[in-house]
C-alpha positions as CSV (number, residue, x, y, z in Angstrom):
1,M,0.1,0.0,0.0
2,S,2.9,2.4,0.7
3,Y,4.1,2.0,-2.8
4,L,0.8,3.2,-4.1
5,I,1.1,6.3,-2.0
6,F,4.7,6.8,-3.2
7,F,3.5,6.7,-6.8
8,T,0.7,9.1,-6.1
9,I,3.0,11.6,-4.3
10,F,5.4,11.3,-7.2
11,L,2.6,12.5,-9.6
12,I,2.0,15.8,-7.7
13,P,3.9,18.1,-10.1
14,F,2.3,16.4,-13.1
15,Y,-1.2,17.7,-12.5
16,F,-0.9,19.7,-15.8
17,L,-1.8,16.4,-17.5
18,R,-5.5,17.2,-17.5
19,F,-8.6,15.5,-19.1
20,S,-12.3,15.1,-18.5
21,I,-14.2,12.1,-17.6
22,A,-17.2,11.6,-19.8
23,G,-16.6,15.1,-21.0
24,V,-18.2,16.6,-17.8
25,L,-15.7,16.1,-15.0
26,P,-12.5,17.9,-15.4
27,T,-9.5,16.2,-13.7
28,N,-5.9,15.2,-14.0
29,V,-3.6,12.3,-13.3
30,F,-2.7,13.3,-9.8
31,E,-6.4,13.5,-8.8
32,I,-7.1,10.1,-10.3
33,A,-4.2,8.6,-8.5
34,V,-5.3,10.1,-5.2
35,G,-8.9,8.8,-5.6
36,I,-7.6,5.3,-6.5
37,T,-5.2,5.4,-3.5
38,F,-7.9,6.5,-1.1
39,L,-10.3,3.7,-2.2
40,A,-7.4,1.1,-1.9
41,V,-6.5,2.3,1.6
42,A,-10.1,2.2,2.7
43,I,-10.6,-1.4,1.3
44,W,-7.3,-2.5,2.7
45,S,-8.3,-1.1,6.1
46,I,-11.6,-3.1,6.0
47,I,-9.8,-6.3,4.9
48,K,-7.1,-5.9,7.6
49,R,-9.8,-5.0,10.2
50,K,-7.7,-2.0,10.9
51,K,-9.2,1.1,12.4
52,F,-9.8,3.8,9.7
53,I,-8.3,7.1,10.9
54,L,-9.7,10.4,9.8
55,G,-7.1,12.5,11.6
56,S,-7.4,15.7,13.6
57,P,-10.8,17.2,13.6
58,I,-9.4,20.7,13.2
59,P,-8.5,20.6,9.4
60,Y,-12.1,19.5,8.7
61,L,-13.3,22.8,10.1
62,L,-11.3,24.4,7.2
63,I,-12.8,22.1,4.7
64,V,-16.3,23.0,6.0
65,C,-15.7,26.7,5.8
66,V,-14.3,26.6,2.3
67,A,-17.2,24.3,1.2
68,A,-19.7,26.8,2.6
69,A,-17.8,29.6,0.7
70,V,-18.4,27.7,-2.6
71,L,-22.0,28.7,-2.3
72,L,-21.0,32.3,-2.5
73,S,-19.1,31.7,-5.8
74,D,-20.4,33.5,-8.9
75,S,-19.7,30.3,-10.8
76,F,-20.7,27.3,-8.7
77,S,-19.0,24.9,-11.0
78,N,-15.8,26.8,-10.8
79,G,-15.9,27.0,-7.0
80,L,-16.8,23.3,-6.8
81,G,-13.7,22.6,-9.0
82,I,-11.5,24.6,-6.8
83,F,-12.9,22.8,-3.7
84,K,-12.3,19.4,-5.3
85,G,-8.8,20.0,-6.5
86,W,-7.4,22.1,-3.8
87,F,-9.2,20.8,-0.7
88,L,-11.0,17.5,-1.1
89,I,-8.2,15.7,-3.1
90,P,-5.4,16.9,-0.7
91,L,-7.6,15.8,2.2
92,L,-8.0,12.2,0.7
93,L,-4.2,12.1,0.3
94,Y,-3.8,13.2,4.0
95,I,-6.2,10.5,5.1
96,S,-4.5,7.9,3.1
97,I,-1.0,8.8,4.4
98,I,-2.0,8.8,8.1
99,N,-3.8,5.3,7.7
100,V,-0.7,3.6,6.1
101,F,2.4,5.2,7.8
102,E,3.3,5.3,11.4
103,R,6.1,7.4,13.0
104,N,8.9,5.0,12.1
105,Q,7.8,4.8,8.5
106,I,6.6,8.4,7.6
107,A,10.1,9.4,6.5
108,K,9.7,7.1,3.5
109,I,7.5,9.8,1.8
110,S,10.8,11.7,1.2
111,I,11.7,9.2,-1.5
112,P,9.1,10.3,-4.1
113,L,9.4,13.9,-3.1
114,Y,13.2,13.7,-3.7
115,F,12.7,12.5,-7.3
116,D,10.0,15.1,-7.8
117,L,12.6,17.7,-6.6
118,L,15.2,16.4,-9.0
119,I,12.9,16.3,-12.0
120,V,11.5,19.7,-11.5
121,S,14.9,21.3,-10.7
122,L,16.5,19.6,-13.8
123,W,13.6,20.7,-15.9
124,A,14.2,24.4,-14.8
125,V,18.0,24.3,-15.3
126,M,17.6,22.8,-18.7
127,Q,15.1,25.5,-19.5
128,R,17.8,28.0,-18.7
129,L,20.2,26.2,-20.9
130,G,17.7,26.3,-23.8
131,L,17.2,22.5,-23.9
132,I,13.6,22.9,-22.8
133,S,11.2,25.6,-23.6
134,T,7.5,25.9,-22.9
135,L,5.0,23.0,-22.6
136,F,1.9,22.6,-24.6
137,Y,-0.3,24.5,-22.2
138,Q,2.2,27.3,-21.9
139,K,2.8,28.2,-25.5
140,N,-0.1,30.6,-26.1
141,D,0.5,32.6,-22.8
142,P,2.5,35.7,-23.4
143,S,3.7,35.8,-19.8
144,F,6.0,32.8,-20.4
145,S,7.6,34.4,-23.3
146,Q,8.2,37.5,-21.1
147,Y,9.9,35.3,-18.4
148,L,12.2,33.8,-20.9
149,S,13.2,37.1,-22.5
150,E,13.3,39.8,-19.9
151,H,15.5,39.1,-16.9
152,F,15.4,35.4,-17.8
153,R,13.6,33.5,-15.0
154,V,12.9,29.8,-15.1
155,F,9.5,28.3,-14.3
156,G,9.7,24.6,-15.1
157,P,6.4,22.9,-15.6
158,F,4.6,25.5,-13.5
159,E,2.7,28.8,-14.2
160,S,5.4,31.2,-13.0
161,P,8.9,31.4,-11.6
162,N,7.4,32.1,-8.1
163,Y,5.2,29.0,-8.3
164,L,8.4,27.1,-9.1
165,A,10.1,28.4,-5.9
166,M,6.9,27.7,-3.9
167,F,7.2,24.1,-4.9
168,L,11.0,23.7,-4.6
169,V,11.6,25.0,-1.1
170,P,9.0,23.0,1.0
171,V,9.6,19.8,-1.2
172,G,13.3,20.2,-0.7
173,F,12.9,20.3,3.1
174,L,10.6,17.3,3.1
175,S,13.0,15.3,1.0
176,L,15.9,15.7,3.4
177,A,14.8,12.5,5.2
178,M,16.3,10.7,2.1
179,F,19.5,10.8,4.1
180,N,18.1,8.3,6.5
181,Y,18.3,5.6,3.8
182,I,21.8,6.3,2.7
183,K,24.5,4.7,4.8
184,P,28.0,5.0,3.1
185,L,29.5,8.4,3.7
186,W,30.4,8.9,0.0
187,L,26.8,8.3,-1.0
188,K,25.6,10.8,1.6
189,I,28.1,13.3,0.0
190,L,26.9,12.5,-3.5
191,L,23.3,13.0,-2.3
192,A,24.2,16.4,-0.7
193,I,25.7,17.4,-4.0
194,T,22.5,16.7,-5.9
195,Y,20.8,19.4,-3.7
196,L,22.8,22.0,-5.7
197,L,20.4,21.4,-8.5
198,P,17.2,22.7,-6.7
199,L,19.3,25.5,-5.2
200,A,20.4,26.5,-8.7
201,A,16.7,26.2,-10.0
202,L,15.7,28.5,-7.1
203,F,18.3,31.0,-8.0
204,L,17.3,31.0,-11.7
205,S,13.7,31.5,-10.6
206,G,14.7,34.8,-9.2
207,S,12.1,34.4,-6.4
208,R,13.0,36.6,-3.4
209,G,10.1,35.1,-1.4
210,G,11.4,31.7,-2.0
211,A,14.9,32.7,-0.8
212,I,13.6,34.3,2.3
213,G,11.5,31.3,3.1
214,L,14.4,29.0,2.6
215,I,16.8,31.0,4.8
216,L,14.3,31.8,7.6
217,A,13.1,28.2,7.9
218,A,16.6,26.8,8.0
219,L,17.8,29.3,10.6
220,L,14.7,28.9,12.8
221,Y,15.0,25.1,12.7
222,L,18.7,25.3,13.7
223,F,17.6,27.5,16.5
224,I,14.9,25.5,18.0
225,S,16.7,22.2,17.7
226,K,19.1,23.5,20.3
227,K,16.3,24.8,22.6
228,D,13.9,22.9,25.0
229,K,11.2,25.7,24.6
230,F,10.0,27.7,21.6
231,L,9.7,31.4,21.7
232,D,9.9,31.4,25.6
233,S,11.2,35.0,26.0
234,A,11.1,38.5,24.5
235,V,14.9,38.1,23.8
236,I,14.2,35.2,21.5
237,S,11.3,37.0,19.8
238,T,13.6,40.0,19.1
239,G,16.4,37.7,17.8
240,L,13.9,36.1,15.4
241,A,12.9,39.5,14.1
242,I,16.5,40.3,13.4
243,V,16.9,37.0,11.5
244,V,13.9,37.9,9.4
245,F,15.5,41.2,8.5
246,I,18.9,39.7,7.7
247,A,17.2,37.0,5.6
248,F,15.3,39.6,3.6
249,A,18.4,41.7,3.1
250,M,20.5,38.7,2.0
251,A,17.7,37.7,-0.5
252,A,17.3,41.3,-1.7
253,Y,21.1,41.6,-2.3
254,K,21.3,38.2,-4.1
255,F,18.3,38.6,-6.4
256,G,18.0,42.3,-6.6
257,F,14.8,44.4,-6.7
258,N,12.5,44.5,-9.7
259,P,10.7,47.9,-9.6
260,S,8.1,46.8,-12.0
261,S,7.3,43.6,-10.2
262,D,7.3,45.3,-6.9
263,A,5.0,48.0,-8.0
264,T,2.6,45.5,-9.5
265,R,2.5,43.4,-6.3
266,I,1.9,46.6,-4.2
267,E,-1.0,47.6,-6.5
268,I,-2.5,44.0,-6.1
269,Y,-2.2,44.4,-2.4
270,K,-4.0,47.8,-2.5
271,Y,-6.9,46.5,-4.5
272,S,-7.1,43.3,-2.5
273,W,-7.2,45.3,0.7
274,Q,-10.0,47.4,-0.8
275,L,-12.0,44.2,-1.5
276,L,-11.3,42.8,1.9
277,R,-12.6,46.0,3.6
278,Q,-15.7,45.7,1.6
279,N,-16.2,42.0,2.2
280,W,-14.5,41.5,5.5
281,A,-17.1,39.1,7.1
282,F,-17.9,36.5,4.4
283,G,-15.2,37.2,1.8
284,L,-15.8,37.1,-1.9
285,G,-16.7,33.4,-2.3
286,V,-14.3,30.7,-3.6
287,G,-13.0,31.5,-7.1
288,N,-14.3,35.1,-7.4
289,F,-11.1,37.1,-6.7
290,Y,-10.0,37.8,-10.3
291,D,-13.4,38.9,-11.5
292,R,-14.0,41.1,-8.5
293,I,-10.6,42.8,-8.8
294,A,-11.0,43.3,-12.5
295,A,-14.4,45.0,-11.8
296,I,-13.0,47.6,-9.5
297,N,-13.6,51.2,-10.8
298,P,-11.7,53.3,-11.0
299,M,-8.5,51.5,-11.5
300,A,-5.3,52.6,-13.1
301,E,-5.2,51.8,-16.8
302,S,-1.6,50.6,-16.6
303,F,-2.7,48.1,-13.8
304,R,-5.4,46.8,-16.1
305,T,-3.0,46.4,-19.0
306,F,0.1,45.0,-17.4
307,A,-0.8,43.7,-13.9
308,L,-4.3,42.3,-14.0
309,P,-3.3,39.2,-15.9
310,Y,-1.1,38.3,-12.9
311,A,-3.8,39.1,-10.3
312,L,-5.3,35.6,-10.1
313,H,-4.6,35.6,-6.4
314,P,-3.9,38.4,-3.8
315,H,-0.3,37.3,-3.5
316,N,-0.7,36.6,0.2
317,I,-1.8,33.3,1.6
318,F,-3.6,34.9,4.6
319,M,-5.4,37.3,2.5
320,A,-6.3,34.6,0.0
321,F,-8.1,32.5,2.7
322,W,-9.8,35.6,4.0
323,L,-11.0,36.8,0.7
324,N,-12.1,33.3,-0.5
325,A,-13.7,32.0,2.7
326,G,-14.3,35.1,4.9
327,L,-13.4,35.4,8.6
328,A,-14.3,31.8,9.2
329,G,-11.8,30.8,6.5
330,I,-8.9,32.8,7.8
331,F,-9.6,31.8,11.5
332,T,-9.8,28.1,10.7
333,F,-6.7,28.4,8.5
334,L,-4.7,29.9,11.4
335,L,-6.1,27.3,13.7
336,V,-5.0,24.5,11.5
337,V,-1.5,26.1,11.3
338,G,-1.4,26.7,15.0
339,N,-2.5,23.1,15.8
340,F,0.3,21.8,13.5
341,F,2.9,23.7,15.4
342,W,1.4,22.6,18.7
343,Q,1.5,18.9,17.7
344,M,5.1,19.2,16.4
345,M,6.4,21.2,19.4
346,K,4.9,18.6,21.9
347,N,7.0,16.0,20.2
348,Q,10.5,17.4,19.2
349,S,12.0,14.3,17.9
350,K,14.5,16.4,15.9
351,N,14.8,13.8,13.2
352,L,15.0,14.7,9.5
353,I,11.3,14.2,8.6
354,W,10.2,16.1,11.7
355,G,12.6,18.9,10.8
356,G,11.7,18.8,7.2
357,A,7.9,19.1,7.9
358,F,8.6,22.0,10.3
359,M,10.8,23.9,7.9
360,A,8.4,23.2,5.0
361,M,5.6,24.9,7.0
362,I,7.7,27.9,8.0
363,A,8.7,28.3,4.3
364,I,5.1,28.1,3.2
365,L,4.0,30.7,5.6
366,T,7.0,32.9,5.1
367,H,6.9,32.9,1.3
368,G,3.0,33.2,1.8
369,L,3.5,36.8,3.0
370,F,4.5,37.6,-0.6
371,D,2.7,35.0,-2.7
372,T,-0.3,32.7,-2.5
373,T,1.4,29.4,-1.4
374,Y,-1.8,27.3,-1.1
375,W,-4.4,27.9,-3.7
376,K,-3.0,25.6,-6.4
377,N,-3.0,21.8,-7.1
378,D,0.6,20.9,-6.1
379,L,0.9,23.5,-3.3
380,S,-2.2,22.4,-1.5
381,A,-1.1,18.8,-1.7
382,I,2.2,19.7,-0.2
383,F,0.5,21.5,2.6
384,W,-1.6,18.5,3.5
385,I,1.4,16.2,3.4
386,V,3.0,18.5,6.0
387,L,-0.1,18.3,8.1
388,S,-0.1,14.4,7.8
389,V,3.4,14.4,9.3
390,G,2.4,16.6,12.1
391,Y,-0.6,14.4,12.9
392,I,1.5,11.2,12.8
393,F,4.0,12.7,15.3
394,S,1.2,13.8,17.6
395,Q,-0.3,10.4,17.6
396,S,3.1,8.7,18.3
397,K,3.4,10.8,21.4
398,K,0.0,9.7,22.6
399,D,0.9,6.1,22.0
400,E,4.0,6.5,24.0
401,V,2.1,8.0,26.9
402,A,-0.4,5.2,26.8
403,N,2.2,2.5,26.8
């Protein structure tokens, strides 16, 4: 059963292979794999007379809030599609993982994630070398030509260089547990060298948010791995604030500033905040953001021409949950994240999969200050994989207490 989950996780970045069932149900290869895996795990649990675990009840509150927000969507079919692809499918993957793996086995999910990391990274580097260009679904989009011509930024199989970074950093952290399965020192060194590939891809993406997330997550993990308590004093809080500033300064120095991109992002934030003030209680409804921001009047003509095509999301994970699902959505999202850290900090095993999941969540939230690091097929799946690791560690602690 674990191999089926490995294969399903391996298919995460290949969601762009889309098709329709009977011409009415849009889907992709990853969603089909998750559906098959979930059914197989459920049947396997029945045959083995094994208790079927649903996990922590807290993430289900988020599912309910988003499902309710679908009813506010201007296009119910579009809202339902988003709910299916970015919430229901990742939830089924989460349930499958926690039913198959225990604490001493969960590190194995790093294996398919490592190969995903290598494939996507190699794809991006070959793009920079001119060996790979755009895919079939990217050819008619002028933004991809812009990425490849002005300030060459790689994007791999994804929709933008920033989406590439949003994938590389958390998956890179989660894949670190691969070192558990390599014994000879020379193989460990060789494995470490292969991580230069995703670092090169991240650099070529030019994503400052990705660089900040990488640096801050790594530094924070190194800090807490030496401490018995987390954020237990004002001194520590001040120190972390300094780390954030240094990380930002290093990333800005390395990648430089892009006045055009920064101005566009600030404009998106401005109009997003305007929408949020007008719809602070219930949000806009799932999938309505682009149409609502496009309908704002008056709006700068330059923004409509150059920036609006990139305003598919508010470029902030917290604002995205609030605008899509209202106060209930942002509250339950914060509750899910807070519960994850609570689960993890109660059980500081400090092994590689624990550290990888911790750093992945920090990177998601940090980069999420500048981009929308959830509302997408692969990113939502990664988020729920991180949650599954947190849940498994929390249950392991309970089992130890019971024994």
